Residue, then its C-alpha position, 0 to 999 in steps of 0.5 A: m506516481s502510482w503503479q498497478v500490480s497488473f503490470l508487474d510479473k507474478m514473481n514480483k507480485i509474490k515478493i510484494l505480498n511477502l514483504l508486506s506481510m513481513a512489515q505487518r509482523a514488524n508492526k510497520v503497517v496501518s490499514g483502514d481509512f482512519a489509520v491511513v489518514k492519520a499516518a499520512d497527516g502526521g507525516k508517518a506514512r511512507l507509502i500507500l497501498v490501495a486495493d485495485d478493486a476499491a471504489e473509484e472515489t476511494k482511489k481518487k481520495y488517496q491519490r490526492m492525499a498521496e500527491n499532497a503529502g509527497i507520498k508514493l501510492y501504488y495499486l495492489t491486488d484486491k481488497e480480499e488479498l490485501g487484507h489477508c496478507i496483512g492478517k486482516e479481513f478486507r482492507a481497501v487501503a494500507a500504509i507503510l510506516d517504515k522507510g526501509f520497507a517502503d523503499a523495498l516495496t517501491k523497488l519491487f513496484e518499479d523493477r517491473 
């Protein structure tokens, strides 16, 4: 299952970005291809976020990975904004490692 942030209202988007920033400050986020694949393969990833402007092949790759691992995946904003809210440059993908943060983000995505 995946959702795009374009379906969310602006308030939920702000809450999602703030919660993602908080998760990063708590060291519960990994980003970039290698780190996310490693977290998903190791059973540590609880939620995967993919930038909405990522390449179609990238989106397909992570969609398959999430489905195979039973991890929820959501599309969120663009690479620049995704990277910025976790204190990095551009990021096409990030994974949440903490169940509490993942559950809170899922609730925000699904309460649209």
